[in-house]
C-alpha positions as CSV (number, residue, x, y, z in Angstrom):
1,M,9.3,-13.2,-23.3
2,S,11.4,-12.8,-26.5
3,R,9.7,-9.6,-28.5
4,G,10.7,-11.7,-31.7
5,R,10.6,-9.6,-35.4
6,P,10.9,-5.9,-35.2
7,R,8.0,-3.6,-34.2
8,A,7.9,-2.2,-37.8
9,S,7.5,-5.8,-39.7
10,L,4.7,-6.5,-36.6
11,H,2.7,-3.6,-37.4
12,E,2.7,-4.2,-41.0
13,T,1.7,-7.8,-40.7
14,L,-1.3,-7.0,-38.9
15,R,-2.7,-4.3,-41.5
16,R,-1.9,-6.7,-44.3
17,R,-4.3,-9.5,-42.0
18,L,-6.5,-7.0,-41.0
19,G,-6.6,-3.8,-42.7
20,S,-4.8,-0.5,-41.8
21,E,-8.6,0.6,-40.2
22,S,-8.2,-1.7,-37.4
23,V,-4.6,-1.6,-36.3
24,L,-3.9,1.2,-34.1
25,T,0.5,2.4,-33.9
26,T,-0.2,6.1,-32.5
27,P,-0.2,7.2,-29.1
28,S,-3.2,9.1,-29.3
29,A,-4.9,6.3,-30.6
30,K,-3.6,3.8,-28.2
31,A,-4.4,6.0,-25.4
32,A,-8.1,4.9,-24.4
33,Y,-6.6,1.4,-24.8
34,R,-3.6,1.8,-21.6
35,S,-5.8,0.5,-19.1
36,D,-8.9,-0.9,-18.1
37,G,-11.4,0.7,-14.9
38,L,-8.3,-0.1,-12.3
39,A,-6.9,3.1,-13.6
40,H,-3.9,3.4,-12.0
41,L,-2.5,0.3,-13.6
42,H,-1.4,0.7,-17.0
43,G,0.7,-0.5,-20.0
44,D,1.7,0.3,-23.5
45,A,1.0,-2.2,-26.3
46,A,3.0,-1.6,-29.4
47,V,-0.2,-2.1,-31.5
48,V,-4.1,-2.2,-30.6
49,V,-5.6,-4.2,-33.1
50,L,-9.6,-4.5,-33.5
51,P,-10.6,-7.6,-35.0
52,R,-14.2,-8.0,-36.5
53,S,-14.2,-11.4,-37.2
54,T,-13.7,-14.6,-35.6
55,E,-10.9,-15.0,-38.2
56,D,-9.3,-12.1,-37.7
57,V,-8.7,-13.0,-34.2
58,R,-7.0,-15.9,-35.6
59,A,-5.0,-14.6,-37.3
60,V,-3.4,-12.0,-34.8
61,L,-2.9,-15.1,-32.6
62,R,-1.0,-16.8,-35.3
63,V,1.0,-13.2,-35.8
64,C,1.5,-13.0,-32.1
65,R,2.4,-16.8,-32.1
66,D,5.0,-16.4,-35.3
67,A,6.7,-13.1,-33.6
68,G,6.9,-14.1,-29.9
69,V,4.9,-11.2,-29.0
70,P,2.6,-11.6,-25.8
71,W,-0.9,-10.6,-26.0
72,V,-3.7,-9.4,-24.3
73,A,-7.5,-9.5,-25.1
74,R,-10.0,-6.8,-23.8
75,G,-13.7,-6.4,-23.9
76,S,-15.1,-3.2,-22.7
77,G,-12.6,-2.4,-20.4
78,T,-14.8,-1.7,-17.3
79,G,-13.1,-4.5,-14.9
80,L,-11.5,-3.4,-11.8
81,S,-9.2,-5.8,-11.7
82,G,-6.2,-5.3,-14.1
83,G,-7.1,-7.7,-16.7
84,A,-7.2,-5.9,-19.5
85,V,-4.0,-4.0,-18.9
86,P,-1.4,-4.3,-21.7
87,V,1.7,-5.9,-22.0
88,D,4.2,-3.2,-22.7
89,G,5.7,-3.9,-26.4
90,G,2.6,-6.3,-27.0
91,V,-0.7,-6.4,-28.6
92,L,-4.0,-5.9,-27.6
93,I,-6.2,-6.9,-29.0
94,A,-10.0,-5.3,-28.5
95,L,-12.9,-7.3,-28.7
96,S,-15.3,-4.1,-28.8
97,R,-16.1,-4.3,-32.8
98,M,-17.6,-7.9,-32.5
99,R,-21.0,-7.0,-31.5
100,R,-23.1,-9.5,-33.5
101,V,-26.2,-11.6,-32.3
102,V,-25.4,-15.1,-33.9
103,S,-28.6,-16.9,-32.7
104,V,-32.0,-16.3,-30.2
105,N,-33.6,-19.4,-29.2
106,L,-36.2,-18.8,-26.7
107,D,-37.6,-21.7,-26.9
108,D,-34.9,-23.2,-25.2
109,E,-33.8,-20.2,-23.2
110,R,-30.1,-19.2,-25.2
111,I,-28.5,-17.1,-26.8
112,T,-25.6,-16.9,-28.9
113,V,-23.6,-13.8,-29.3
114,E,-20.0,-12.4,-30.3
115,P,-17.9,-10.9,-27.1
116,G,-18.3,-7.6,-27.9
117,V,-22.4,-7.0,-27.1
118,T,-23.2,-5.9,-24.1
119,N,-25.0,-7.1,-21.2
120,M,-27.7,-5.2,-21.4
121,D,-28.1,-5.7,-24.9
122,V,-28.4,-9.5,-24.8
123,S,-31.6,-8.7,-22.6
124,R,-32.7,-6.6,-25.2
125,A,-32.6,-9.0,-27.9
126,V,-34.5,-11.3,-25.7
127,S,-37.1,-8.8,-24.3
128,P,-39.8,-8.4,-23.9
129,T,-40.3,-12.3,-22.6
130,H,-36.8,-12.6,-21.3
131,F,-33.8,-11.3,-19.7
132,Y,-30.4,-12.5,-18.8
133,P,-30.0,-12.3,-15.4
134,P,-26.5,-11.6,-14.2
135,D,-25.8,-7.8,-13.7
136,P,-22.2,-6.1,-13.1
137,S,-24.0,-3.1,-12.4
138,S,-22.3,-1.7,-15.2
139,Q,-24.4,-3.8,-18.0
140,V,-25.3,-1.0,-19.8
141,V,-21.6,-0.4,-21.3
142,C,-19.8,-4.0,-19.8
143,S,-19.6,-7.0,-22.7
144,I,-20.6,-10.4,-22.4
145,G,-17.0,-11.4,-23.4
146,G,-15.5,-9.7,-20.8
147,N,-18.3,-10.8,-18.0
148,V,-16.8,-14.9,-19.4
149,A,-13.2,-13.6,-18.6
150,E,-14.0,-12.0,-15.2
151,N,-17.0,-14.9,-14.3
152,S,-18.4,-10.9,-13.5
153,G,-20.8,-10.6,-10.6
154,G,-23.3,-8.0,-9.1
155,A,-26.3,-7.2,-7.1
156,H,-28.5,-9.4,-8.8
157,C,-25.8,-12.2,-8.2
158,L,-27.2,-13.5,-4.7
159,K,-30.6,-14.9,-6.3
160,Y,-29.5,-15.5,-9.9
161,G,-25.7,-16.8,-9.6
162,F,-22.5,-15.5,-11.6
163,T,-21.6,-15.3,-15.2
164,T,-20.7,-18.9,-14.5
165,H,-24.0,-20.4,-13.6
166,H,-25.4,-18.8,-17.4
167,V,-22.7,-19.9,-20.1
168,L,-23.5,-23.0,-21.9
169,E,-21.1,-23.1,-24.4
170,V,-18.1,-20.8,-25.8
171,E,-16.0,-20.5,-29.5
172,A,-12.4,-19.6,-28.1
173,V,-9.1,-19.0,-30.3
174,M,-6.3,-21.1,-28.5
175,P,-3.0,-19.0,-28.2
176,D,-1.7,-21.0,-31.3
177,G,-4.8,-19.6,-33.7
178,S,-6.5,-23.0,-33.1
179,L,-10.7,-22.5,-32.9
180,V,-12.1,-24.7,-30.3
181,H,-15.8,-25.3,-28.7
182,I,-15.8,-25.5,-25.4
183,G,-19.0,-26.7,-23.1
184,S,-22.2,-27.9,-24.4
185,T,-26.0,-26.5,-25.4
186,L,-27.2,-29.5,-23.2
187,P,-27.9,-29.0,-19.7
188,D,-25.9,-31.5,-17.5
189,P,-23.1,-32.1,-20.2
190,L,-20.6,-35.6,-19.6
191,G,-16.7,-35.1,-18.8
192,P,-14.8,-32.7,-17.1
193,D,-15.8,-28.7,-16.7
194,L,-13.1,-27.4,-19.0
195,L,-15.8,-24.5,-19.5
196,G,-15.1,-23.5,-15.7
197,L,-11.7,-23.2,-16.4
198,V,-12.1,-20.9,-18.9
199,I,-14.8,-18.6,-17.0
200,G,-12.4,-16.3,-15.1
201,S,-9.0,-17.0,-16.6
202,E,-9.0,-13.4,-17.1
203,G,-8.0,-14.3,-21.4
204,T,-5.6,-16.1,-20.0
205,L,-6.3,-19.2,-21.8
206,A,-7.8,-18.3,-25.1
207,V,-9.9,-15.5,-26.8
208,V,-14.0,-16.3,-26.6
209,T,-15.5,-15.2,-29.7
210,K,-18.6,-16.6,-29.5
211,V,-21.0,-17.4,-26.1
212,T,-24.3,-18.8,-25.5
213,V,-26.1,-18.0,-22.8
214,R,-29.1,-19.5,-20.6
215,I,-31.9,-16.8,-20.3
216,L,-34.7,-16.8,-18.1
217,R,-38.2,-15.5,-18.6
218,K,-39.2,-12.1,-17.1
219,P,-41.5,-12.3,-13.5
220,E,-44.9,-11.8,-14.0
221,A,-44.6,-8.6,-11.2
222,V,-42.0,-7.2,-9.5
223,Q,-42.9,-5.6,-6.1
224,T,-40.4,-3.3,-4.0
225,L,-41.0,-3.7,-0.2
226,L,-39.5,-1.4,2.9
227,A,-38.6,-3.2,5.7
228,A,-37.9,-1.0,9.3
229,F,-35.7,-3.0,11.9
230,T,-34.8,-2.4,15.3
231,S,-31.5,-3.6,15.2
232,I,-28.6,-4.4,12.4
233,G,-28.8,-7.8,13.9
234,A,-32.8,-8.0,13.3
235,G,-32.1,-7.0,9.9
236,G,-29.8,-9.6,8.8
237,Q,-31.7,-12.6,10.7
238,A,-34.5,-11.6,8.6
239,V,-32.3,-11.7,5.3
240,S,-30.9,-15.1,6.5
241,D,-34.4,-16.3,7.2
242,I,-35.8,-15.2,3.7
243,I,-32.6,-17.3,2.0
244,G,-33.0,-20.1,4.1
């Protein structure tokens, strides 16, 4: 892809739109954003931007479109697939400052948050009566935006399902800067499953700026049991029987 305008012009344009404190250009400031959890894959973005709002994201994507510059969106950077590795000379959009809980509706069992809210903080926002089931085993630090981009799973997914089973609706910015709402707060909406297309697309289709997820009531009690088996086969059969 063509790099378009000179790099300095890109820096200046982004600073005018977002403010100097939201645009990182020095090697030391950008160092933490060169890779995600898959550290042996890395890139060197020309600019790292830290938007604070949906309008900031729209402004960044419009600048990238006009300049012909590639971009990559990043959550908390805990993923292990290389999905948040920046393109050399491109723009990295780090969404970690968008940490607002937009709304909580316990009666309808849903919550809407910005992409920088951590997985654990979603559960904290609806505690003590409810929780957000998907747990990628890094829930203290991983963000909901990253979970959506990667369709994250983890230890609880055998029982509760993956991220895609709990996301109801997203607000997203398309590559041209236009704003769309995908999905529905209805349990079973009509039409093609465009939401399922976005979830797990690793930010290649759009930048998600708000997410509405389904939450569940906490169990009345939790018990931990220890079972001993005489063979691996017997243990495996017990698991199959329980799931069945």
